[in-house]
PDB file of N, CA, C and O in Angstrom, chain B, residues numbered from 101:
ATOM      1  N   UNK B 101     -40.615  -1.650  92.061  1.00  0.00           N
ATOM      2  CA  UNK B 101     -39.280  -2.203  92.024  1.00  0.00           C
ATOM      3  C   UNK B 101     -38.572  -1.695  90.782  1.00  0.00           C
ATOM      4  O   UNK B 101     -39.148  -1.641  89.696  1.00  0.00           O
ATOM      5  N   UNK B 102     -37.351  -1.335  90.954  1.00  0.00           N
ATOM      6  CA  UNK B 102     -36.563  -0.876  89.819  1.00  0.00           C
ATOM      7  C   UNK B 102     -35.342  -1.765  89.690  1.00  0.00           C
ATOM      8  O   UNK B 102     -34.658  -2.043  90.675  1.00  0.00           O
ATOM      9  N   UNK B 103     -35.075  -2.204  88.484  1.00  0.00           N
ATOM     10  CA  UNK B 103     -33.924  -3.057  88.205  1.00  0.00           C
ATOM     11  C   UNK B 103     -32.991  -2.259  87.317  1.00  0.00           C
ATOM     12  O   UNK B 103     -33.325  -1.960  86.171  1.00  0.00           O
ATOM     13  N   UNK B 104     -31.819  -1.910  87.841  1.00  0.00           N
ATOM     14  CA  UNK B 104     -30.918  -1.088  87.037  1.00  0.00           C
ATOM     15  C   UNK B 104     -30.354  -1.903  85.872  1.00  0.00           C
ATOM     16  O   UNK B 104     -30.309  -3.132  85.930  1.00  0.00           O
ATOM     17  N   UNK B 105     -29.930  -1.219  84.833  1.00  0.00           N
ATOM     18  CA  UNK B 105     -29.471  -1.880  83.611  1.00  0.00           C
ATOM     19  C   UNK B 105     -28.229  -2.730  83.856  1.00  0.00           C
ATOM     20  O   UNK B 105     -28.053  -3.750  83.191  1.00  0.00           O
ATOM     21  N   UNK B 106     -27.370  -2.343  84.784  1.00  0.00           N
ATOM     22  CA  UNK B 106     -26.179  -3.135  85.091  1.00  0.00           C
ATOM     23  C   UNK B 106     -26.547  -4.489  85.678  1.00  0.00           C
ATOM     24  O   UNK B 106     -25.971  -5.510  85.304  1.00  0.00           O
ATOM     25  N   UNK B 107     -27.503  -4.497  86.595  1.00  0.00           N
ATOM     26  CA  UNK B 107     -27.956  -5.762  87.186  1.00  0.00           C
ATOM     27  C   UNK B 107     -28.669  -6.602  86.148  1.00  0.00           C
ATOM     28  O   UNK B 107     -28.426  -7.806  86.062  1.00  0.00           O
ATOM     29  N   UNK B 108     -29.540  -6.002  85.360  1.00  0.00           N
ATOM     30  CA  UNK B 108     -30.279  -6.726  84.319  1.00  0.00           C
ATOM     31  C   UNK B 108     -29.309  -7.369  83.328  1.00  0.00           C
ATOM     32  O   UNK B 108     -29.564  -8.471  82.844  1.00  0.00           O
ATOM     33  N   UNK B 109     -28.207  -6.697  83.024  1.00  0.00           N
ATOM     34  CA  UNK B 109     -27.224  -7.225  82.080  1.00  0.00           C
ATOM     35  C   UNK B 109     -26.539  -8.485  82.609  1.00  0.00           C
ATOM     36  O   UNK B 109     -26.040  -9.286  81.819  1.00  0.00           O
ATOM     37  N   UNK B 110     -26.507  -8.675  83.929  1.00  0.00           N
ATOM     38  CA  UNK B 110     -25.881  -9.855  84.523  1.00  0.00           C
ATOM     39  C   UNK B 110     -26.776 -11.093  84.471  1.00  0.00           C
ATOM     40  O   UNK B 110     -26.304 -12.213  84.666  1.00  0.00           O
ATOM     41  N   UNK B 111     -28.062 -10.890  84.210  1.00  0.00           N
ATOM     42  CA  UNK B 111     -29.006 -12.003  84.206  1.00  0.00           C
ATOM     43  C   UNK B 111     -29.112 -12.608  82.812  1.00  0.00           C
ATOM     44  O   UNK B 111     -29.416 -11.902  81.851  1.00  0.00           O
ATOM     45  N   UNK B 112     -28.864 -13.904  82.697  1.00  0.00           N
ATOM     46  CA  UNK B 112     -28.937 -14.568  81.389  1.00  0.00           C
ATOM     47  C   UNK B 112     -30.376 -14.704  80.917  1.00  0.00           C
ATOM     48  O   UNK B 112     -30.647 -14.601  79.721  1.00  0.00           O
ATOM     49  N   UNK B 113     -31.300 -14.934  81.842  1.00  0.00           N
ATOM     50  CA  UNK B 113     -32.705 -15.126  81.494  1.00  0.00           C
ATOM     51  C   UNK B 113     -33.568 -14.309  82.446  1.00  0.00           C
ATOM     52  O   UNK B 113     -33.294 -14.233  83.643  1.00  0.00           O
ATOM     53  N   UNK B 114     -34.605 -13.706  81.899  1.00  0.00           N
ATOM     54  CA  UNK B 114     -35.540 -12.930  82.712  1.00  0.00           C
ATOM     55  C   UNK B 114     -36.954 -13.331  82.327  1.00  0.00           C
ATOM     56  O   UNK B 114     -37.279 -13.377  81.140  1.00  0.00           O
ATOM     57  N   UNK B 115     -37.812 -13.628  83.321  1.00  0.00           N
ATOM     58  CA  UNK B 115     -39.192 -14.036  83.087  1.00  0.00           C
ATOM     59  C   UNK B 115     -40.118 -12.946  83.583  1.00  0.00           C
ATOM     60  O   UNK B 115     -40.052 -12.535  84.741  1.00  0.00           O
ATOM     61  N   UNK B 116     -40.975 -12.488  82.701  1.00  0.00           N
ATOM     62  CA  UNK B 116     -41.960 -11.468  83.073  1.00  0.00           C
ATOM     63  C   UNK B 116     -43.355 -12.039  82.853  1.00  0.00           C
ATOM     64  O   UNK B 116     -43.748 -12.321  81.721  1.00  0.00           O
ATOM     65  N   UNK B 117     -44.097 -12.206  83.939  1.00  0.00           N
ATOM     66  CA  UNK B 117     -45.506 -12.536  83.814  1.00  0.00           C
ATOM     67  C   UNK B 117     -46.233 -11.207  83.629  1.00  0.00           C
ATOM     68  O   UNK B 117     -45.582 -10.178  83.452  1.00  0.00           O
ATOM     69  N   UNK B 118     -47.556 -11.204  83.665  1.00  0.00           N
ATOM     70  CA  UNK B 118     -48.285  -9.953  83.428  1.00  0.00           C
ATOM     71  C   UNK B 118     -47.842  -8.895  84.440  1.00  0.00           C
ATOM     72  O   UNK B 118     -47.837  -9.140  85.646  1.00  0.00           O
ATOM     73  N   UNK B 119     -47.476  -7.738  83.941  1.00  0.00           N
ATOM     74  CA  UNK B 119     -47.048  -6.615  84.778  1.00  0.00           C
ATOM     75  C   UNK B 119     -48.158  -5.578  84.846  1.00  0.00           C
ATOM     76  O   UNK B 119     -48.995  -5.481  83.948  1.00  0.00           O
ATOM     77  N   UNK B 120     -48.151  -4.807  85.926  1.00  0.00           N
ATOM     78  CA  UNK B 120     -49.181  -3.808  86.148  1.00  0.00           C
ATOM     79  C   UNK B 120     -49.080  -2.594  85.243  1.00  0.00           C
ATOM     80  O   UNK B 120     -50.092  -1.954  84.958  1.00  0.00           O
ATOM     81  N   UNK B 121     -47.890  -2.265  84.791  1.00  0.00           N
ATOM     82  CA  UNK B 121     -47.738  -1.112  83.906  1.00  0.00           C
ATOM     83  C   UNK B 121     -46.483  -1.275  83.054  1.00  0.00           C
ATOM     84  O   UNK B 121     -45.697  -2.202  83.252  1.00  0.00           O
ATOM     85  N   UNK B 122     -46.311  -0.368  82.113  1.00  0.00           N
ATOM     86  CA  UNK B 122     -45.186  -0.492  81.180  1.00  0.00           C
ATOM     87  C   UNK B 122     -43.829  -0.356  81.866  1.00  0.00           C
ATOM     88  O   UNK B 122     -42.846  -0.944  81.414  1.00  0.00           O
ATOM     89  N   UNK B 123     -43.765   0.418  82.954  1.00  0.00           N
ATOM     90  CA  UNK B 123     -42.494   0.616  83.649  1.00  0.00           C
ATOM     91  C   UNK B 123     -42.024  -0.679  84.310  1.00  0.00           C
ATOM     92  O   UNK B 123     -40.828  -0.973  84.314  1.00  0.00           O
ATOM     93  N   UNK B 124     -42.949  -1.448  84.863  1.00  0.00           N
ATOM     94  CA  UNK B 124     -42.587  -2.742  85.444  1.00  0.00           C
ATOM     95  C   UNK B 124     -42.093  -3.685  84.351  1.00  0.00           C
ATOM     96  O   UNK B 124     -41.102  -4.393  84.531  1.00  0.00           O
ATOM     97  N   UNK B 125     -42.791  -3.688  83.224  1.00  0.00           N
ATOM     98  CA  UNK B 125     -42.390  -4.532  82.101  1.00  0.00           C
ATOM     99  C   UNK B 125     -41.000  -4.147  81.606  1.00  0.00           C
ATOM    100  O   UNK B 125     -40.161  -5.016  81.373  1.00  0.00           O
ATOM    101  N   UNK B 126     -40.757  -2.864  81.448  1.00  0.00           N
ATOM    102  CA  UNK B 126     -39.451  -2.389  80.983  1.00  0.00           C
ATOM    103  C   UNK B 126     -38.342  -2.698  81.978  1.00  0.00           C
ATOM    104  O   UNK B 126     -37.204  -2.940  81.577  1.00  0.00           O
ATOM    105  N   UNK B 127     -38.657  -2.694  83.272  1.00  0.00           N
ATOM    106  CA  UNK B 127     -37.651  -2.998  84.289  1.00  0.00           C
ATOM    107  C   UNK B 127     -37.141  -4.427  84.137  1.00  0.00           C
ATOM    108  O   UNK B 127     -35.978  -4.706  84.428  1.00  0.00           O
ATOM    109  N   UNK B 128     -37.999  -5.324  83.685  1.00  0.00           N
ATOM    110  CA  UNK B 128     -37.614  -6.726  83.528  1.00  0.00           C
ATOM    111  C   UNK B 128     -37.069  -7.006  82.128  1.00  0.00           C
ATOM    112  O   UNK B 128     -36.024  -7.638  81.976  1.00  0.00           O
ATOM    113  N   UNK B 129     -37.785  -6.531  81.108  1.00  0.00           N
ATOM    114  CA  UNK B 129     -37.464  -6.895  79.724  1.00  0.00           C
ATOM    115  C   UNK B 129     -36.550  -5.911  79.008  1.00  0.00           C
ATOM    116  O   UNK B 129     -35.949  -6.250  77.988  1.00  0.00           O
ATOM    117  N   UNK B 130     -36.443  -4.705  79.530  1.00  0.00           N
ATOM    118  CA  UNK B 130     -35.594  -3.700  78.902  1.00  0.00           C
ATOM    119  C   UNK B 130     -36.404  -2.517  78.400  1.00  0.00           C
ATOM    120  O   UNK B 130     -37.593  -2.645  78.110  1.00  0.00           O
ATOM    121  N   UNK B 131     -35.760  -1.379  78.300  1.00  0.00           N
ATOM    122  CA  UNK B 131     -36.422  -0.143  77.911  1.00  0.00           C
ATOM    123  C   UNK B 131     -37.100  -0.289  76.552  1.00  0.00           C
ATOM    124  O   UNK B 131     -36.523  -0.815  75.601  1.00  0.00           O
ATOM    125  N   UNK B 132     -38.336   0.190  76.488  1.00  0.00           N
ATOM    126  CA  UNK B 132     -39.103   0.134  75.255  1.00  0.00           C
ATOM    127  C   UNK B 132     -39.899  -1.149  75.084  1.00  0.00           C
ATOM    128  O   UNK B 132     -40.674  -1.268  74.135  1.00  0.00           O
ATOM    129  N   UNK B 133     -39.724  -2.117  75.988  1.00  0.00           N
ATOM    130  CA  UNK B 133     -40.458  -3.373  75.871  1.00  0.00           C
ATOM    131  C   UNK B 133     -41.551  -3.432  76.932  1.00  0.00           C
ATOM    132  O   UNK B 133     -41.311  -3.806  78.080  1.00  0.00           O
ATOM    133  N   UNK B 134     -42.761  -3.049  76.515  1.00  0.00           N
ATOM    134  CA  UNK B 134     -43.895  -3.041  77.439  1.00  0.00           C
ATOM    135  C   UNK B 134     -44.832  -4.233  77.225  1.00  0.00           C
ATOM    136  O   UNK B 134     -45.975  -4.214  77.682  1.00  0.00           O
ATOM    137  N   UNK B 135     -44.352  -5.264  76.533  1.00  0.00           N
ATOM    138  CA  UNK B 135     -45.206  -6.411  76.201  1.00  0.00           C
ATOM    139  C   UNK B 135     -45.825  -7.083  77.417  1.00  0.00           C
ATOM    140  O   UNK B 135     -46.973  -7.522  77.354  1.00  0.00           O
ATOM    141  N   UNK B 136     -45.095  -7.173  78.518  1.00  0.00           N
ATOM    142  CA  UNK B 136     -45.622  -7.849  79.701  1.00  0.00           C
ATOM    143  C   UNK B 136     -46.770  -7.079  80.333  1.00  0.00           C
ATOM    144  O   UNK B 136     -47.595  -7.668  81.032  1.00  0.00           O
ATOM    145  N   UNK B 137     -46.837  -5.785  80.102  1.00  0.00           N
ATOM    146  CA  UNK B 137     -47.947  -4.983  80.619  1.00  0.00           C
ATOM    147  C   UNK B 137     -49.196  -5.152  79.764  1.00  0.00           C
ATOM    148  O   UNK B 137     -50.289  -4.764  80.176  1.00  0.00           O
ATOM    149  N   UNK B 138     -49.039  -5.731  78.575  1.00  0.00           N
ATOM    150  CA  UNK B 138     -50.182  -5.905  77.673  1.00  0.00           C
ATOM    151  C   UNK B 138     -50.726  -7.329  77.654  1.00  0.00           C
ATOM    152  O   UNK B 138     -51.606  -7.639  76.851  1.00  0.00           O
ATOM    153  N   UNK B 139     -50.218  -8.200  78.526  1.00  0.00           N
ATOM    154  CA  UNK B 139     -50.751  -9.562  78.617  1.00  0.00           C
ATOM    155  C   UNK B 139     -52.141  -9.471  79.252  1.00  0.00           C
ATOM    156  O   UNK B 139     -52.311  -8.856  80.304  1.00  0.00           O
ATOM    157  N   UNK B 140     -53.113 -10.079  78.614  1.00  0.00           N
ATOM    158  CA  UNK B 140     -54.503  -9.988  79.077  1.00  0.00           C
ATOM    159  C   UNK B 140     -54.721 -10.747  80.382  1.00  0.00           C
ATOM    160  O   UNK B 140     -54.106 -11.787  80.622  1.00  0.00           O
ATOM    161  N   UNK B 141     -55.607 -10.208  81.224  1.00  0.00           N
ATOM    162  CA  UNK B 141     -55.978 -10.884  82.464  1.00  0.00           C
ATOM    163  C   UNK B 141     -56.599 -12.247  82.170  1.00  0.00           C
ATOM    164  O   UNK B 141     -56.543 -13.150  83.004  1.00  0.00           O
ATOM    165  N   UNK B 142     -57.183 -12.394  80.999  1.00  0.00           N
ATOM    166  CA  UNK B 142     -57.834 -13.652  80.616  1.00  0.00           C
ATOM    167  C   UNK B 142     -56.829 -14.699  80.129  1.00  0.00           C
ATOM    168  O   UNK B 142     -57.228 -15.759  79.647  1.00  0.00           O
ATOM    169  N   UNK B 143     -55.543 -14.414  80.249  1.00  0.00           N
ATOM    170  CA  UNK B 143     -54.491 -15.352  79.814  1.00  0.00           C
ATOM    171  C   UNK B 143     -53.578 -15.718  80.978  1.00  0.00           C
ATOM    172  O   UNK B 143     -52.391 -15.395  80.950  1.00  0.00           O
ATOM    173  N   UNK B 144     -54.118 -16.398  82.016  1.00  0.00           N
ATOM    174  CA  UNK B 144     -53.269 -16.741  83.161  1.00  0.00           C
ATOM    175  C   UNK B 144     -52.141 -17.683  82.761  1.00  0.00           C
ATOM    176  O   UNK B 144     -52.330 -18.586  81.946  1.00  0.00           O
ATOM    177  N   UNK B 145     -50.971 -17.462  83.343  1.00  0.00           N
ATOM    178  CA  UNK B 145     -49.826 -18.311  83.083  1.00  0.00           C
ATOM    179  C   UNK B 145     -48.997 -17.902  81.878  1.00  0.00           C
ATOM    180  O   UNK B 145     -47.925 -18.463  81.654  1.00  0.00           O
ATOM    181  N   UNK B 146     -49.466 -16.944  81.103  1.00  0.00           N
ATOM    182  CA  UNK B 146     -48.683 -16.485  79.951  1.00  0.00           C
ATOM    183  C   UNK B 146     -47.668 -15.465  80.423  1.00  0.00           C
ATOM    184  O   UNK B 146     -47.945 -14.656  81.309  1.00  0.00           O
ATOM    185  N   UNK B 147     -46.499 -15.512  79.827  1.00  0.00           N
ATOM    186  CA  UNK B 147     -45.452 -14.571  80.168  1.00  0.00           C
ATOM    187  C   UNK B 147     -44.466 -14.447  79.033  1.00  0.00           C
ATOM    188  O   UNK B 147     -44.676 -14.980  77.943  1.00  0.00           O
ATOM    189  N   UNK B 148     -43.396 -13.744  79.298  1.00  0.00           N
ATOM    190  CA  UNK B 148     -42.351 -13.521  78.314  1.00  0.00           C
ATOM    191  C   UNK B 148     -41.011 -13.902  78.924  1.00  0.00           C
ATOM    192  O   UNK B 148     -40.698 -13.525  80.054  1.00  0.00           O
ATOM    193  N   UNK B 149     -40.228 -14.650  78.165  1.00  0.00           N
ATOM    194  CA  UNK B 149     -38.901 -15.062  78.598  1.00  0.00           C
ATOM    195  C   UNK B 149     -37.889 -14.335  77.735  1.00  0.00           C
ATOM    196  O   UNK B 149     -37.879 -14.483  76.513  1.00  0.00           O
ATOM    197  N   UNK B 150     -37.039 -13.549  78.377  1.00  0.00           N
ATOM    198  CA  UNK B 150     -36.006 -12.801  77.665  1.00  0.00           C
ATOM    199  C   UNK B 150     -34.667 -13.492  77.891  1.00  0.00           C
ATOM    200  O   UNK B 150     -34.264 -13.746  79.026  1.00  0.00           O
ATOM    201  N   UNK B 151     -33.993 -13.788  76.793  1.00  0.00           N
ATOM    202  CA  UNK B 151     -32.646 -14.360  76.825  1.00  0.00           C
ATOM    203  C   UNK B 151     -31.779 -13.459  75.971  1.00  0.00           C
ATOM    204  O   UNK B 151     -31.793 -13.553  74.744  1.00  0.00           O
ATOM    205  N   UNK B 152     -31.030 -12.593  76.615  1.00  0.00           N
ATOM    206  CA  UNK B 152     -30.287 -11.588  75.864  1.00  0.00           C
ATOM    207  C   UNK B 152     -31.280 -10.681  75.161  1.00  0.00           C
ATOM    208  O   UNK B 152     -32.236 -10.219  75.785  1.00  0.00           O
ATOM    209  N   UNK B 153     -31.079 -10.415  73.885  1.00  0.00           N
ATOM    210  CA  UNK B 153     -31.995  -9.525  73.171  1.00  0.00           C
ATOM    211  C   UNK B 153     -33.276 -10.223  72.696  1.00  0.00           C
ATOM    212  O   UNK B 153     -34.224  -9.558  72.280  1.00  0.00           O
ATOM    213  N   UNK B 154     -33.308 -11.562  72.758  1.00  0.00           N
ATOM    214  CA  UNK B 154     -34.462 -12.318  72.276  1.00  0.00           C
ATOM    215  C   UNK B 154     -35.537 -12.420  73.348  1.00  0.00           C
ATOM    216  O   UNK B 154     -35.241 -12.713  74.506  1.00  0.00           O
ATOM    217  N   UNK B 155     -36.788 -12.179  72.960  1.00  0.00           N
ATOM    218  CA  UNK B 155     -37.927 -12.299  73.861  1.00  0.00           C
ATOM    219  C   UNK B 155     -38.940 -13.212  73.189  1.00  0.00           C
ATOM    220  O   UNK B 155     -39.304 -13.010  72.030  1.00  0.00           O
ATOM    221  N   UNK B 156     -39.399 -14.232  73.941  1.00  0.00           N
ATOM    222  CA  UNK B 156     -40.410 -15.126  73.377  1.00  0.00           C
ATOM    223  C   UNK B 156     -41.493 -15.396  74.413  1.00  0.00           C
ATOM    224  O   UNK B 156     -41.258 -15.313  75.618  1.00  0.00           O
ATOM    225  N   UNK B 157     -42.671 -15.717  73.921  1.00  0.00           N
ATOM    226  CA  UNK B 157     -43.795 -16.024  74.790  1.00  0.00           C
ATOM    227  C   UNK B 157     -43.651 -17.412  75.385  1.00  0.00           C
ATOM    228  O   UNK B 157     -43.153 -18.331  74.735  1.00  0.00           O
ATOM    229  N   UNK B 158     -44.094 -17.555  76.633  1.00  0.00           N
ATOM    230  CA  UNK B 158     -44.070 -18.848  77.315  1.00  0.00           C
ATOM    231  C   UNK B 158     -45.386 -19.047  78.054  1.00  0.00           C
ATOM    232  O   UNK B 158     -46.082 -18.081  78.371  1.00  0.00           O
ATOM    233  N   UNK B 159     -45.722 -20.301  78.326  1.00  0.00           N
ATOM    234  CA  UNK B 159     -46.911 -20.644  79.104  1.00  0.00           C
ATOM    235  C   UNK B 159     -46.453 -21.503  80.267  1.00  0.00           C
ATOM    236  O   UNK B 159     -45.751 -22.495  80.072  1.00  0.00           O
ATOM    237  N   UNK B 160     -46.846 -21.128  81.474  1.00  0.00           N
ATOM    238  CA  UNK B 160     -46.526 -21.928  82.653  1.00  0.00           C
ATOM    239  C   UNK B 160     -47.822 -22.490  83.228  1.00  0.00           C
ATOM    240  O   UNK B 160     -48.887 -21.894  83.068  1.00  0.00           O
ATOM    241  N   UNK B 161     -47.728 -23.629  83.893  1.00  0.00           N
ATOM    242  CA  UNK B 161     -48.900 -24.301  84.426  1.00  0.00           C
ATOM    243  C   UNK B 161     -48.735 -24.556  85.907  1.00  0.00           C
ATOM    244  O   UNK B 161     -47.621 -24.729  86.402  1.00  0.00           O
ATOM    245  N   UNK B 162     -49.851 -24.579  86.606  1.00  0.00           N
ATOM    246  CA  UNK B 162     -49.879 -24.958  88.009  1.00  0.00           C
ATOM    247  C   UNK B 162     -50.388 -26.394  88.031  1.00  0.00           C
ATOM    248  O   UNK B 162     -51.547 -26.645  87.702  1.00  0.00           O
ATOM    249  N   UNK B 163     -49.544 -27.323  88.412  1.00  0.00           N
ATOM    250  CA  UNK B 163     -49.873 -28.740  88.348  1.00  0.00           C
ATOM    251  C   UNK B 163     -49.826 -29.353  89.740  1.00  0.00           C
ATOM    252  O   UNK B 163     -48.873 -29.143  90.491  1.00  0.00           O
ATOM    253  N   UNK B 164     -50.854 -30.105  90.071  1.00  0.00           N
ATOM    254  CA  UNK B 164     -50.909 -30.823  91.339  1.00  0.00           C
ATOM    255  C   UNK B 164     -49.717 -31.780  91.391  1.00  0.00           C
ATOM    256  O   UNK B 164     -49.545 -32.570  90.463  1.00  0.00           O
ATOM    257  N   UNK B 165     -48.893 -31.742  92.431  1.00  0.00           N
ATOM    258  CA  UNK B 165     -47.714 -32.608  92.508  1.00  0.00           C
ATOM    259  C   UNK B 165     -48.025 -34.093  92.349  1.00  0.00           C
ATOM    260  O   UNK B 165     -47.186 -34.849  91.859  1.00  0.00           O
ATOM    261  N   UNK B 166     -49.211 -34.518  92.755  1.00  0.00           N
ATOM    262  CA  UNK B 166     -49.584 -35.925  92.642  1.00  0.00           C
ATOM    263  C   UNK B 166     -49.709 -36.366  91.189  1.00  0.00           C
ATOM    264  O   UNK B 166     -49.669 -37.563  90.904  1.00  0.00           O
ATOM    265  N   UNK B 167     -49.857 -35.428  90.274  1.00  0.00           N
ATOM    266  CA  UNK B 167     -50.037 -35.761  88.858  1.00  0.00           C
ATOM    267  C   UNK B 167     -48.753 -35.621  88.040  1.00  0.00           C
ATOM    268  O   UNK B 167     -48.763 -35.908  86.843  1.00  0.00           O
ATOM    269  N   UNK B 168     -47.671 -35.195  88.643  1.00  0.00           N
ATOM    270  CA  UNK B 168     -46.442 -34.941  87.884  1.00  0.00           C
ATOM    271  C   UNK B 168     -45.941 -36.195  87.174  1.00  0.00           C
ATOM    272  O   UNK B 168     -45.617 -36.135  85.988  1.00  0.00           O
ATOM    273  N   UNK B 169     -45.871 -37.322  87.868  1.00  0.00           N
ATOM    274  CA  UNK B 169     -45.382 -38.557  87.240  1.00  0.00           C
ATOM    275  C   UNK B 169     -46.281 -38.960  86.077  1.00  0.00           C
ATOM    276  O   UNK B 169     -45.789 -39.365  85.024  1.00  0.00           O
ATOM    277  N   UNK B 170     -47.582 -38.852  86.258  1.00  0.00           N
ATOM    278  CA  UNK B 170     -48.529 -39.212  85.199  1.00  0.00           C
ATOM    279  C   UNK B 170     -48.328 -38.341  83.963  1.00  0.00           C
ATOM    280  O   UNK B 170     -48.282 -38.844  82.840  1.00  0.00           O
ATOM    281  N   UNK B 171     -48.209 -37.053  84.175  1.00  0.00           N
ATOM    282  CA  UNK B 171     -48.033 -36.134  83.055  1.00  0.00           C
ATOM    283  C   UNK B 171     -46.690 -36.357  82.382  1.00  0.00           C
ATOM    284  O   UNK B 171     -46.603 -36.343  81.155  1.00  0.00           O
ATOM    285  N   UNK B 172     -45.644 -36.564  83.168  1.00  0.00           N
ATOM    286  CA  UNK B 172     -44.320 -36.819  82.602  1.00  0.00           C
ATOM    287  C   UNK B 172     -44.337 -38.063  81.732  1.00  0.00           C
ATOM    288  O   UNK B 172     -43.830 -38.044  80.610  1.00  0.00           O
ATOM    289  N   UNK B 173     -44.904 -39.122  82.229  1.00  0.00           N
ATOM    290  CA  UNK B 173     -44.954 -40.367  81.474  1.00  0.00           C
ATOM    291  C   UNK B 173     -45.774 -40.206  80.207  1.00  0.00           C
ATOM    292  O   UNK B 173     -45.399 -40.713  79.149  1.00  0.00           O
ATOM    293  N   UNK B 174     -46.872 -39.516  80.310  1.00  0.00           N
ATOM    294  CA  UNK B 174     -47.719 -39.290  79.146  1.00  0.00           C
ATOM    295  C   UNK B 174     -46.971 -38.475  78.096  1.00  0.00           C
ATOM    296  O   UNK B 174     -47.044 -38.768  76.902  1.00  0.00           O
ATOM    297  N   UNK B 175     -46.254 -37.456  78.548  1.00  0.00           N
ATOM    298  CA  UNK B 175     -45.510 -36.606  77.620  1.00  0.00           C
ATOM    299  C   UNK B 175     -44.403 -37.381  76.928  1.00  0.00           C
ATOM    300  O   UNK B 175     -44.087 -37.121  75.766  1.00  0.00           O
ATOM    301  N   UNK B 176     -43.823 -38.317  77.628  1.00  0.00           N
ATOM    302  CA  UNK B 176     -42.744 -39.119  77.060  1.00  0.00           C
ATOM    303  C   UNK B 176     -43.279 -40.325  76.285  1.00  0.00           C
ATOM    304  O   UNK B 176     -42.508 -41.087  75.701  1.00  0.00           O
ATOM    305  N   UNK B 177     -44.603 -40.492  76.285  1.00  0.00           N
ATOM    306  CA  UNK B 177     -45.266 -41.628  75.622  1.00  0.00           C
ATOM    307  C   UNK B 177     -44.728 -42.957  76.154  1.00  0.00           C
ATOM    308  O   UNK B 177     -44.471 -43.908  75.416  1.00  0.00           O
ATOM    309  N   UNK B 178     -44.574 -42.963  77.480  1.00  0.00           N
ATOM    310  CA  UNK B 178     -44.085 -44.157  78.159  1.00  0.00           C
ATOM    311  C   UNK B 178     -45.275 -44.744  78.911  1.00  0.00           C
ATOM    312  O   UNK B 178     -46.192 -44.014  79.290  1.00  0.00           O
ATOM    313  N   UNK B 179     -45.265 -46.043  79.127  1.00  0.00           N
ATOM    314  CA  UNK B 179     -46.306 -46.703  79.889  1.00  0.00           C
ATOM    315  C   UNK B 179     -46.498 -45.961  81.217  1.00  0.00           C
ATOM    316  O   UNK B 179     -45.520 -45.641  81.893  1.00  0.00           O
ATOM    317  N   UNK B 180     -47.743 -45.688  81.592  1.00  0.00           N
ATOM    318  CA  UNK B 180     -48.039 -44.938  82.819  1.00  0.00           C
ATOM    319  C   UNK B 180     -47.527 -45.641  84.076  1.00  0.00           C
ATOM    320  O   UNK B 180     -47.503 -45.027  85.143  1.00  0.00           O
ATOM    321  N   UNK B 181     -47.122 -46.899  83.985  1.00  0.00           N
ATOM    322  CA  UNK B 181     -46.584 -47.609  85.138  1.00  0.00           C
ATOM    323  C   UNK B 181     -45.132 -47.225  85.406  1.00  0.00           C
ATOM    324  O   UNK B 181     -44.531 -47.756  86.339  1.00  0.00           O
ATOM    325  N   UNK B 182     -44.548 -46.321  84.620  1.00  0.00           N
ATOM    326  CA  UNK B 182     -43.126 -46.006  84.773  1.00  0.00           C
ATOM    327  C   UNK B 182     -42.793 -45.431  86.133  1.00  0.00           C
ATOM    328  O   UNK B 182     -41.650 -45.550  86.573  1.00  0.00           O
ATOM    329  N   UNK B 183     -43.750 -44.808  86.822  1.00  0.00           N
ATOM    330  CA  UNK B 183     -43.487 -44.231  88.130  1.00  0.00           C
ATOM    331  C   UNK B 183     -43.529 -45.252  89.255  1.00  0.00           C
ATOM    332  O   UNK B 183     -43.258 -44.901  90.404  1.00  0.00           O
ATOM    333  N   UNK B 184     -43.861 -46.505  88.962  1.00  0.00           N
ATOM    334  CA  UNK B 184     -43.983 -47.526  90.016  1.00  0.00           C
ATOM    335  C   UNK B 184     -42.676 -48.257  90.211  1.00  0.00           C
ATOM    336  O   UNK B 184     -42.587 -49.149  91.054  1.00  0.00           O
TER     337      UNK B 184
END
């Protein structure tokens, strides 16, 4: 897949998970940025979020939908009964 620079410029945010090669990484993050191709296979869920010229690392999780309320409440330090 190739993403031309004009289209990439229209996107406010771009997320790159591990890419197969530097060209795929550059297509998402911009020329000269091959960081997404260097994400280790042993780091599932790690990626890079580009917002304009800024690129930062992010971690995404696969969460069972049945646990979303529990995790949300725990993160907010609210009584776990908040979902009831």
